[in-house]
mmCIF file of the C-alpha atoms, coordinates in Angstrom:
data_MODEL
# 
_entry.id   MODEL 
# 
loop_
_atom_site.group_PDB 
_atom_site.id 
_atom_site.type_symbol 
_atom_site.label_atom_id 
_atom_site.label_alt_id 
_atom_site.label_comp_id 
_atom_site.label_asym_id 
_atom_site.label_entity_id 
_atom_site.label_seq_id 
_atom_site.pdbx_PDB_ins_code 
_atom_site.Cartn_x 
_atom_site.Cartn_y 
_atom_site.Cartn_z 
_atom_site.occupancy 
_atom_site.B_iso_or_equiv 
_atom_site.pdbx_formal_charge 
_atom_site.auth_seq_id 
_atom_site.auth_comp_id 
_atom_site.auth_asym_id 
_atom_site.auth_atom_id 
_atom_site.pdbx_PDB_model_num 
ATOM 1   C CA . UNK A 1 1   ? 14.841  3.396   8.380   1.00 0.00 ? 1   UNK A CA 1 
ATOM 2   C CA . UNK A 1 2   ? 12.219  4.333   10.377  1.00 0.00 ? 2   UNK A CA 1 
ATOM 3   C CA . UNK A 1 3   ? 12.591  5.283   13.684  1.00 0.00 ? 3   UNK A CA 1 
ATOM 4   C CA . UNK A 1 4   ? 10.595  5.217   16.998  1.00 0.00 ? 4   UNK A CA 1 
ATOM 5   C CA . UNK A 1 5   ? 10.598  9.196   16.886  1.00 0.00 ? 5   UNK A CA 1 
ATOM 6   C CA . UNK A 1 6   ? 9.386   9.123   13.363  1.00 0.00 ? 6   UNK A CA 1 
ATOM 7   C CA . UNK A 1 7   ? 6.171   6.605   14.331  1.00 0.00 ? 7   UNK A CA 1 
ATOM 8   C CA . UNK A 1 8   ? 5.911   8.547   17.453  1.00 0.00 ? 8   UNK A CA 1 
ATOM 9   C CA . UNK A 1 9   ? 5.234   11.929  15.319  1.00 0.00 ? 9   UNK A CA 1 
ATOM 10  C CA . UNK A 1 10  ? 2.711   10.464  13.374  1.00 0.00 ? 10  UNK A CA 1 
ATOM 11  C CA . UNK A 1 11  ? 1.115   8.675   15.906  1.00 0.00 ? 11  UNK A CA 1 
ATOM 12  C CA . UNK A 1 12  ? 0.832   12.422  17.757  1.00 0.00 ? 12  UNK A CA 1 
ATOM 13  C CA . UNK A 1 13  ? -0.461  13.855  14.806  1.00 0.00 ? 13  UNK A CA 1 
ATOM 14  C CA . UNK A 1 14  ? -3.456  11.277  14.494  1.00 0.00 ? 14  UNK A CA 1 
ATOM 15  C CA . UNK A 1 15  ? -4.084  11.070  18.091  1.00 0.00 ? 15  UNK A CA 1 
ATOM 16  C CA . UNK A 1 16  ? -3.310  7.594   18.397  1.00 0.00 ? 16  UNK A CA 1 
ATOM 17  C CA . UNK A 1 17  ? -1.043  5.120   20.318  1.00 0.00 ? 17  UNK A CA 1 
ATOM 18  C CA . UNK A 1 18  ? 2.342   4.627   19.376  1.00 0.00 ? 18  UNK A CA 1 
ATOM 19  C CA . UNK A 1 19  ? 1.712   0.882   19.730  1.00 0.00 ? 19  UNK A CA 1 
ATOM 20  C CA . UNK A 1 20  ? -0.720  1.092   16.951  1.00 0.00 ? 20  UNK A CA 1 
ATOM 21  C CA . UNK A 1 21  ? 1.630   2.641   14.452  1.00 0.00 ? 21  UNK A CA 1 
ATOM 22  C CA . UNK A 1 22  ? 4.080   -0.088  15.402  1.00 0.00 ? 22  UNK A CA 1 
ATOM 23  C CA . UNK A 1 23  ? 1.706   -2.726  14.883  1.00 0.00 ? 23  UNK A CA 1 
ATOM 24  C CA . UNK A 1 24  ? 0.403   -1.487  11.645  1.00 0.00 ? 24  UNK A CA 1 
ATOM 25  C CA . UNK A 1 25  ? 4.102   -1.179  10.376  1.00 0.00 ? 25  UNK A CA 1 
ATOM 26  C CA . UNK A 1 26  ? 5.063   -4.561  11.250  1.00 0.00 ? 26  UNK A CA 1 
ATOM 27  C CA . UNK A 1 27  ? 1.694   -6.236  10.032  1.00 0.00 ? 27  UNK A CA 1 
ATOM 28  C CA . UNK A 1 28  ? 1.847   -4.118  6.534   1.00 0.00 ? 28  UNK A CA 1 
ATOM 29  C CA . UNK A 1 29  ? 5.634   -4.263  5.841   1.00 0.00 ? 29  UNK A CA 1 
ATOM 30  C CA . UNK A 1 30  ? 7.213   -6.867  7.774   1.00 0.00 ? 30  UNK A CA 1 
ATOM 31  C CA . UNK A 1 31  ? 9.016   -3.648  9.078   1.00 0.00 ? 31  UNK A CA 1 
ATOM 32  C CA . UNK A 1 32  ? 10.814  -2.730  6.041   1.00 0.00 ? 32  UNK A CA 1 
ATOM 33  C CA . UNK A 1 33  ? 9.711   -0.237  2.969   1.00 0.00 ? 33  UNK A CA 1 
ATOM 34  C CA . UNK A 1 34  ? 12.914  -1.367  0.720   1.00 0.00 ? 34  UNK A CA 1 
ATOM 35  C CA . UNK A 1 35  ? 14.401  -4.963  0.123   1.00 0.00 ? 35  UNK A CA 1 
ATOM 36  C CA . UNK A 1 36  ? 17.841  -5.039  -1.451  1.00 0.00 ? 36  UNK A CA 1 
ATOM 37  C CA . UNK A 1 37  ? 17.824  -1.483  -2.437  1.00 0.00 ? 37  UNK A CA 1 
ATOM 38  C CA . UNK A 1 38  ? 14.469  -1.452  -4.046  1.00 0.00 ? 38  UNK A CA 1 
ATOM 39  C CA . UNK A 1 39  ? 10.820  -0.536  -2.616  1.00 0.00 ? 39  UNK A CA 1 
ATOM 40  C CA . UNK A 1 40  ? 9.019   -3.081  -1.294  1.00 0.00 ? 40  UNK A CA 1 
ATOM 41  C CA . UNK A 1 41  ? 6.092   -3.380  -3.605  1.00 0.00 ? 41  UNK A CA 1 
ATOM 42  C CA . UNK A 1 42  ? 3.194   -5.618  -4.952  1.00 0.00 ? 42  UNK A CA 1 
ATOM 43  C CA . UNK A 1 43  ? 1.859   -5.485  -8.318  1.00 0.00 ? 43  UNK A CA 1 
ATOM 44  C CA . UNK A 1 44  ? -1.704  -5.949  -8.902  1.00 0.00 ? 44  UNK A CA 1 
ATOM 45  C CA . UNK A 1 45  ? -2.280  -7.265  -12.235 1.00 0.00 ? 45  UNK A CA 1 
ATOM 46  C CA . UNK A 1 46  ? -6.030  -7.011  -11.795 1.00 0.00 ? 46  UNK A CA 1 
ATOM 47  C CA . UNK A 1 47  ? -5.869  -3.372  -11.071 1.00 0.00 ? 47  UNK A CA 1 
ATOM 48  C CA . UNK A 1 48  ? -3.592  -2.791  -13.905 1.00 0.00 ? 48  UNK A CA 1 
ATOM 49  C CA . UNK A 1 49  ? -6.589  -4.331  -15.984 1.00 0.00 ? 49  UNK A CA 1 
ATOM 50  C CA . UNK A 1 50  ? -9.032  -1.595  -14.606 1.00 0.00 ? 50  UNK A CA 1 
ATOM 51  C CA . UNK A 1 51  ? -6.621  1.062   -15.047 1.00 0.00 ? 51  UNK A CA 1 
ATOM 52  C CA . UNK A 1 52  ? -5.636  0.354   -18.499 1.00 0.00 ? 52  UNK A CA 1 
ATOM 53  C CA . UNK A 1 53  ? -9.348  0.036   -19.298 1.00 0.00 ? 53  UNK A CA 1 
ATOM 54  C CA . UNK A 1 54  ? -10.205 3.342   -18.042 1.00 0.00 ? 54  UNK A CA 1 
ATOM 55  C CA . UNK A 1 55  ? -7.227  5.026   -20.187 1.00 0.00 ? 55  UNK A CA 1 
ATOM 56  C CA . UNK A 1 56  ? -8.936  3.376   -23.258 1.00 0.00 ? 56  UNK A CA 1 
ATOM 57  C CA . UNK A 1 57  ? -6.492  0.471   -23.998 1.00 0.00 ? 57  UNK A CA 1 
ATOM 58  C CA . UNK A 1 58  ? -7.817  -2.889  -25.703 1.00 0.00 ? 58  UNK A CA 1 
ATOM 59  C CA . UNK A 1 59  ? -7.355  -5.054  -22.317 1.00 0.00 ? 59  UNK A CA 1 
ATOM 60  C CA . UNK A 1 60  ? -8.766  -8.155  -23.800 1.00 0.00 ? 60  UNK A CA 1 
ATOM 61  C CA . UNK A 1 61  ? -5.888  -8.141  -26.493 1.00 0.00 ? 61  UNK A CA 1 
ATOM 62  C CA . UNK A 1 62  ? -3.328  -6.744  -23.896 1.00 0.00 ? 62  UNK A CA 1 
ATOM 63  C CA . UNK A 1 63  ? -4.641  -9.803  -21.467 1.00 0.00 ? 63  UNK A CA 1 
ATOM 64  C CA . UNK A 1 64  ? -3.835  -12.383 -24.136 1.00 0.00 ? 64  UNK A CA 1 
ATOM 65  C CA . UNK A 1 65  ? -0.391  -11.176 -24.703 1.00 0.00 ? 65  UNK A CA 1 
ATOM 66  C CA . UNK A 1 66  ? 0.655   -10.346 -21.037 1.00 0.00 ? 66  UNK A CA 1 
ATOM 67  C CA . UNK A 1 67  ? -1.845  -12.343 -18.899 1.00 0.00 ? 67  UNK A CA 1 
ATOM 68  C CA . UNK A 1 68  ? 0.906   -12.354 -16.123 1.00 0.00 ? 68  UNK A CA 1 
ATOM 69  C CA . UNK A 1 69  ? 0.582   -8.222  -16.214 1.00 0.00 ? 69  UNK A CA 1 
ATOM 70  C CA . UNK A 1 70  ? -2.870  -7.458  -17.494 1.00 0.00 ? 70  UNK A CA 1 
ATOM 71  C CA . UNK A 1 71  ? -5.689  -9.929  -16.105 1.00 0.00 ? 71  UNK A CA 1 
ATOM 72  C CA . UNK A 1 72  ? -9.393  -9.221  -14.875 1.00 0.00 ? 72  UNK A CA 1 
ATOM 73  C CA . UNK A 1 73  ? -8.326  -11.612 -11.944 1.00 0.00 ? 73  UNK A CA 1 
ATOM 74  C CA . UNK A 1 74  ? -5.682  -11.216 -9.299  1.00 0.00 ? 74  UNK A CA 1 
ATOM 75  C CA . UNK A 1 75  ? -2.729  -13.205 -8.403  1.00 0.00 ? 75  UNK A CA 1 
ATOM 76  C CA . UNK A 1 76  ? 0.436   -13.906 -10.840 1.00 0.00 ? 76  UNK A CA 1 
ATOM 77  C CA . UNK A 1 77  ? 2.503   -12.484 -7.734  1.00 0.00 ? 77  UNK A CA 1 
ATOM 78  C CA . UNK A 1 78  ? 6.213   -13.439 -7.686  1.00 0.00 ? 78  UNK A CA 1 
ATOM 79  C CA . UNK A 1 79  ? 6.923   -11.835 -4.279  1.00 0.00 ? 79  UNK A CA 1 
ATOM 80  C CA . UNK A 1 80  ? 9.923   -9.856  -3.063  1.00 0.00 ? 80  UNK A CA 1 
ATOM 81  C CA . UNK A 1 81  ? 11.857  -7.886  -5.568  1.00 0.00 ? 81  UNK A CA 1 
ATOM 82  C CA . UNK A 1 82  ? 10.707  -9.782  -8.340  1.00 0.00 ? 82  UNK A CA 1 
ATOM 83  C CA . UNK A 1 83  ? 7.557   -7.663  -8.501  1.00 0.00 ? 83  UNK A CA 1 
ATOM 84  C CA . UNK A 1 84  ? 9.930   -4.678  -9.420  1.00 0.00 ? 84  UNK A CA 1 
ATOM 85  C CA . UNK A 1 85  ? 10.303  -6.570  -12.157 1.00 0.00 ? 85  UNK A CA 1 
ATOM 86  C CA . UNK A 1 86  ? 6.759   -7.103  -13.441 1.00 0.00 ? 86  UNK A CA 1 
ATOM 87  C CA . UNK A 1 87  ? 6.514   -3.132  -12.554 1.00 0.00 ? 87  UNK A CA 1 
ATOM 88  C CA . UNK A 1 88  ? 9.001   -2.382  -14.976 1.00 0.00 ? 88  UNK A CA 1 
ATOM 89  C CA . UNK A 1 89  ? 7.350   -4.883  -17.690 1.00 0.00 ? 89  UNK A CA 1 
ATOM 90  C CA . UNK A 1 90  ? 3.936   -2.937  -16.997 1.00 0.00 ? 90  UNK A CA 1 
ATOM 91  C CA . UNK A 1 91  ? 5.533   0.479   -17.495 1.00 0.00 ? 91  UNK A CA 1 
ATOM 92  C CA . UNK A 1 92  ? 6.152   -0.354  -21.056 1.00 0.00 ? 92  UNK A CA 1 
ATOM 93  C CA . UNK A 1 93  ? 2.674   -0.896  -21.405 1.00 0.00 ? 93  UNK A CA 1 
ATOM 94  C CA . UNK A 1 94  ? 1.506   2.342   -19.816 1.00 0.00 ? 94  UNK A CA 1 
ATOM 95  C CA . UNK A 1 95  ? 3.746   3.984   -16.899 1.00 0.00 ? 95  UNK A CA 1 
ATOM 96  C CA . UNK A 1 96  ? 1.126   5.769   -14.657 1.00 0.00 ? 96  UNK A CA 1 
ATOM 97  C CA . UNK A 1 97  ? -1.272  2.972   -14.934 1.00 0.00 ? 97  UNK A CA 1 
ATOM 98  C CA . UNK A 1 98  ? 1.538   0.425   -13.904 1.00 0.00 ? 98  UNK A CA 1 
ATOM 99  C CA . UNK A 1 99  ? 2.391   2.828   -11.225 1.00 0.00 ? 99  UNK A CA 1 
ATOM 100 C CA . UNK A 1 100 ? -1.085  3.629   -9.927  1.00 0.00 ? 100 UNK A CA 1 
ATOM 101 C CA . UNK A 1 101 ? -1.576  -0.799  -10.081 1.00 0.00 ? 101 UNK A CA 1 
ATOM 102 C CA . UNK A 1 102 ? 1.213   -1.055  -7.328  1.00 0.00 ? 102 UNK A CA 1 
ATOM 103 C CA . UNK A 1 103 ? 1.159   -1.075  -3.508  1.00 0.00 ? 103 UNK A CA 1 
ATOM 104 C CA . UNK A 1 104 ? 4.226   0.710   -2.139  1.00 0.00 ? 104 UNK A CA 1 
ATOM 105 C CA . UNK A 1 105 ? 6.509   0.474   0.778   1.00 0.00 ? 105 UNK A CA 1 
ATOM 106 C CA . UNK A 1 106 ? 6.050   0.034   4.374   1.00 0.00 ? 106 UNK A CA 1 
ATOM 107 C CA . UNK A 1 107 ? 2.077   0.721   4.256   1.00 0.00 ? 107 UNK A CA 1 
ATOM 108 C CA . UNK A 1 108 ? 1.534   -0.826  1.079   1.00 0.00 ? 108 UNK A CA 1 
ATOM 109 C CA . UNK A 1 109 ? -0.587  2.413   -0.429  1.00 0.00 ? 109 UNK A CA 1 
ATOM 110 C CA . UNK A 1 110 ? -1.843  2.152   -3.636  1.00 0.00 ? 110 UNK A CA 1 
ATOM 111 C CA . UNK A 1 111 ? -0.579  4.074   -6.658  1.00 0.00 ? 111 UNK A CA 1 
ATOM 112 C CA . UNK A 1 112 ? -4.020  4.794   -7.669  1.00 0.00 ? 112 UNK A CA 1 
ATOM 113 C CA . UNK A 1 113 ? -4.519  7.361   -4.689  1.00 0.00 ? 113 UNK A CA 1 
ATOM 114 C CA . UNK A 1 114 ? -1.885  9.672   -5.717  1.00 0.00 ? 114 UNK A CA 1 
ATOM 115 C CA . UNK A 1 115 ? -4.161  12.694  -6.367  1.00 0.00 ? 115 UNK A CA 1 
ATOM 116 C CA . UNK A 1 116 ? -6.433  12.032  -3.137  1.00 0.00 ? 116 UNK A CA 1 
ATOM 117 C CA . UNK A 1 117 ? -2.838  12.190  -1.054  1.00 0.00 ? 117 UNK A CA 1 
ATOM 118 C CA . UNK A 1 118 ? -2.074  15.352  -2.605  1.00 0.00 ? 118 UNK A CA 1 
ATOM 119 C CA . UNK A 1 119 ? 0.548   14.418  -5.432  1.00 0.00 ? 119 UNK A CA 1 
ATOM 120 C CA . UNK A 1 120 ? 1.007   15.853  -8.384  1.00 0.00 ? 120 UNK A CA 1 
ATOM 121 C CA . UNK A 1 121 ? 1.130   13.021  -10.438 1.00 0.00 ? 121 UNK A CA 1 
ATOM 122 C CA . UNK A 1 122 ? 1.236   9.078   -10.365 1.00 0.00 ? 122 UNK A CA 1 
ATOM 123 C CA . UNK A 1 123 ? 4.877   9.422   -11.116 1.00 0.00 ? 123 UNK A CA 1 
ATOM 124 C CA . UNK A 1 124 ? 5.586   12.171  -8.614  1.00 0.00 ? 124 UNK A CA 1 
ATOM 125 C CA . UNK A 1 125 ? 3.912   9.555   -5.852  1.00 0.00 ? 125 UNK A CA 1 
ATOM 126 C CA . UNK A 1 126 ? 6.503   6.984   -7.361  1.00 0.00 ? 126 UNK A CA 1 
ATOM 127 C CA . UNK A 1 127 ? 9.437   9.179   -6.793  1.00 0.00 ? 127 UNK A CA 1 
ATOM 128 C CA . UNK A 1 128 ? 8.634   9.796   -2.864  1.00 0.00 ? 128 UNK A CA 1 
ATOM 129 C CA . UNK A 1 129 ? 7.681   6.037   -2.393  1.00 0.00 ? 129 UNK A CA 1 
ATOM 130 C CA . UNK A 1 130 ? 11.480  5.110   -3.954  1.00 0.00 ? 130 UNK A CA 1 
ATOM 131 C CA . UNK A 1 131 ? 13.167  7.909   -1.870  1.00 0.00 ? 131 UNK A CA 1 
ATOM 132 C CA . UNK A 1 132 ? 12.907  6.711   1.647   1.00 0.00 ? 132 UNK A CA 1 
ATOM 133 C CA . UNK A 1 133 ? 10.643  5.204   4.184   1.00 0.00 ? 133 UNK A CA 1 
ATOM 134 C CA . UNK A 1 134 ? 9.959   8.656   5.840   1.00 0.00 ? 134 UNK A CA 1 
ATOM 135 C CA . UNK A 1 135 ? 8.177   9.308   2.554   1.00 0.00 ? 135 UNK A CA 1 
ATOM 136 C CA . UNK A 1 136 ? 6.386   6.211   2.652   1.00 0.00 ? 136 UNK A CA 1 
ATOM 137 C CA . UNK A 1 137 ? 5.219   7.117   6.091   1.00 0.00 ? 137 UNK A CA 1 
ATOM 138 C CA . UNK A 1 138 ? 4.571   10.570  4.951   1.00 0.00 ? 138 UNK A CA 1 
ATOM 139 C CA . UNK A 1 139 ? 2.029   8.999   2.414   1.00 0.00 ? 139 UNK A CA 1 
ATOM 140 C CA . UNK A 1 140 ? 0.387   6.837   5.142   1.00 0.00 ? 140 UNK A CA 1 
ATOM 141 C CA . UNK A 1 141 ? -0.503  9.821   7.099   1.00 0.00 ? 141 UNK A CA 1 
ATOM 142 C CA . UNK A 1 142 ? -1.887  11.391  4.244   1.00 0.00 ? 142 UNK A CA 1 
ATOM 143 C CA . UNK A 1 143 ? -3.900  8.783   3.549   1.00 0.00 ? 143 UNK A CA 1 
ATOM 144 C CA . UNK A 1 144 ? -5.455  7.952   7.233   1.00 0.00 ? 144 UNK A CA 1 
ATOM 145 C CA . UNK A 1 145 ? -5.803  11.650  7.807   1.00 0.00 ? 145 UNK A CA 1 
ATOM 146 C CA . UNK A 1 146 ? -7.869  12.289  4.492   1.00 0.00 ? 146 UNK A CA 1 
ATOM 147 C CA . UNK A 1 147 ? -11.188 13.137  5.557   1.00 0.00 ? 147 UNK A CA 1 
ATOM 148 C CA . UNK A 1 148 ? -12.411 9.973   3.386   1.00 0.00 ? 148 UNK A CA 1 
ATOM 149 C CA . UNK A 1 149 ? -10.527 7.878   5.934   1.00 0.00 ? 149 UNK A CA 1 
ATOM 150 C CA . UNK A 1 150 ? -12.361 9.184   8.997   1.00 0.00 ? 150 UNK A CA 1 
ATOM 151 C CA . UNK A 1 151 ? -13.808 5.768   9.797   1.00 0.00 ? 151 UNK A CA 1 
ATOM 152 C CA . UNK A 1 152 ? -10.142 4.018   9.487   1.00 0.00 ? 152 UNK A CA 1 
ATOM 153 C CA . UNK A 1 153 ? -8.682  6.767   11.882  1.00 0.00 ? 153 UNK A CA 1 
ATOM 154 C CA . UNK A 1 154 ? -11.432 6.022   14.382  1.00 0.00 ? 154 UNK A CA 1 
ATOM 155 C CA . UNK A 1 155 ? -10.867 2.304   13.981  1.00 0.00 ? 155 UNK A CA 1 
ATOM 156 C CA . UNK A 1 156 ? -7.359  3.149   14.820  1.00 0.00 ? 156 UNK A CA 1 
ATOM 157 C CA . UNK A 1 157 ? -8.492  5.329   17.882  1.00 0.00 ? 157 UNK A CA 1 
ATOM 158 C CA . UNK A 1 158 ? -10.783 2.612   18.862  1.00 0.00 ? 158 UNK A CA 1 
ATOM 159 C CA . UNK A 1 159 ? -8.472  -0.255  18.970  1.00 0.00 ? 159 UNK A CA 1 
ATOM 160 C CA . UNK A 1 160 ? -11.319 -1.741  16.470  1.00 0.00 ? 160 UNK A CA 1 
ATOM 161 C CA . UNK A 1 161 ? -8.548  -4.051  14.605  1.00 0.00 ? 161 UNK A CA 1 
ATOM 162 C CA . UNK A 1 162 ? -11.400 -6.263  12.459  1.00 0.00 ? 162 UNK A CA 1 
ATOM 163 C CA . UNK A 1 163 ? -12.814 -2.581  11.031  1.00 0.00 ? 163 UNK A CA 1 
ATOM 164 C CA . UNK A 1 164 ? -9.409  -1.262  10.364  1.00 0.00 ? 164 UNK A CA 1 
ATOM 165 C CA . UNK A 1 165 ? -8.253  -4.432  8.521   1.00 0.00 ? 165 UNK A CA 1 
ATOM 166 C CA . UNK A 1 166 ? -11.541 -4.555  6.719   1.00 0.00 ? 166 UNK A CA 1 
ATOM 167 C CA . UNK A 1 167 ? -11.200 -1.052  5.354   1.00 0.00 ? 167 UNK A CA 1 
ATOM 168 C CA . UNK A 1 168 ? -7.626  -1.002  5.039   1.00 0.00 ? 168 UNK A CA 1 
ATOM 169 C CA . UNK A 1 169 ? -6.879  -4.366  3.205   1.00 0.00 ? 169 UNK A CA 1 
ATOM 170 C CA . UNK A 1 170 ? -10.541 -5.176  1.885   1.00 0.00 ? 170 UNK A CA 1 
ATOM 171 C CA . UNK A 1 171 ? -13.123 -7.754  2.553   1.00 0.00 ? 171 UNK A CA 1 
ATOM 172 C CA . UNK A 1 172 ? -10.457 -10.652 2.228   1.00 0.00 ? 172 UNK A CA 1 
ATOM 173 C CA . UNK A 1 173 ? -8.975  -9.654  5.108   1.00 0.00 ? 173 UNK A CA 1 
ATOM 174 C CA . UNK A 1 174 ? -10.228 -12.466 7.326   1.00 0.00 ? 174 UNK A CA 1 
ATOM 175 C CA . UNK A 1 175 ? -8.381  -14.938 4.853   1.00 0.00 ? 175 UNK A CA 1 
ATOM 176 C CA . UNK A 1 176 ? -5.051  -13.455 5.929   1.00 0.00 ? 176 UNK A CA 1 
ATOM 177 C CA . UNK A 1 177 ? -5.874  -12.660 9.690   1.00 0.00 ? 177 UNK A CA 1 
ATOM 178 C CA . UNK A 1 178 ? -4.978  -9.109  9.012   1.00 0.00 ? 178 UNK A CA 1 
ATOM 179 C CA . UNK A 1 179 ? -7.243  -8.506  12.367  1.00 0.00 ? 179 UNK A CA 1 
ATOM 180 C CA . UNK A 1 180 ? -5.519  -11.042 14.460  1.00 0.00 ? 180 UNK A CA 1 
ATOM 181 C CA . UNK A 1 181 ? -2.061  -10.085 13.426  1.00 0.00 ? 181 UNK A CA 1 
ATOM 182 C CA . UNK A 1 182 ? -2.480  -6.454  14.021  1.00 0.00 ? 182 UNK A CA 1 
ATOM 183 C CA . UNK A 1 183 ? -4.164  -7.095  17.527  1.00 0.00 ? 183 UNK A CA 1 
ATOM 184 C CA . UNK A 1 184 ? -1.289  -9.414  18.572  1.00 0.00 ? 184 UNK A CA 1 
ATOM 185 C CA . UNK A 1 185 ? 1.337   -6.979  17.135  1.00 0.00 ? 185 UNK A CA 1 
ATOM 186 C CA . UNK A 1 186 ? -0.560  -4.182  19.135  1.00 0.00 ? 186 UNK A CA 1 
ATOM 187 C CA . UNK A 1 187 ? -0.556  -6.291  22.297  1.00 0.00 ? 187 UNK A CA 1 
ATOM 188 C CA . UNK A 1 188 ? 3.184   -6.995  22.143  1.00 0.00 ? 188 UNK A CA 1 
ATOM 189 C CA . UNK A 1 189 ? 4.073   -3.083  21.560  1.00 0.00 ? 189 UNK A CA 1 
ATOM 190 C CA . UNK A 1 190 ? 1.929   -2.011  24.154  1.00 0.00 ? 190 UNK A CA 1 
ATOM 191 C CA . UNK A 1 191 ? 3.378   -4.078  26.889  1.00 0.00 ? 191 UNK A CA 1 
# 
């Protein structure tokens, strides 16, 4: 379980307010990195399609055979712990690509960032994500503090929730009101 002390430590290291860390934790993960003993994940079939294609797999053939796992379009989500089942099925096709195509834990960090975050392999990254919420928090810290994400960190420091949501969740963030949810959560924690 993530404690206030752990969040405060990361906030201090990033030079941001604790309330920002709390808001991001709440909005990204609904405050839990595990559900029924399994990591909270979301398997992205369109990312799996892309990752498999990079590895030279015949993605069109796989998409016909497993459209719920390999697809050029996003979707097919089962939600909750059922996403772990989808991941297990995808691993039967290619372990590393499956891990890379999954967003992991409290902060939903995509597996394809494993190298950027300093893990020796996708499987090593996965081991950390299934170990504890503290490891998931460490991955978030590695992600935000990486030089390539300086705009994300600046948005956090400036409390620019729209920019943060756009950079962190992609251009569809408005559809899910991520910026509004982050601002409301921040205001609640800042009280």
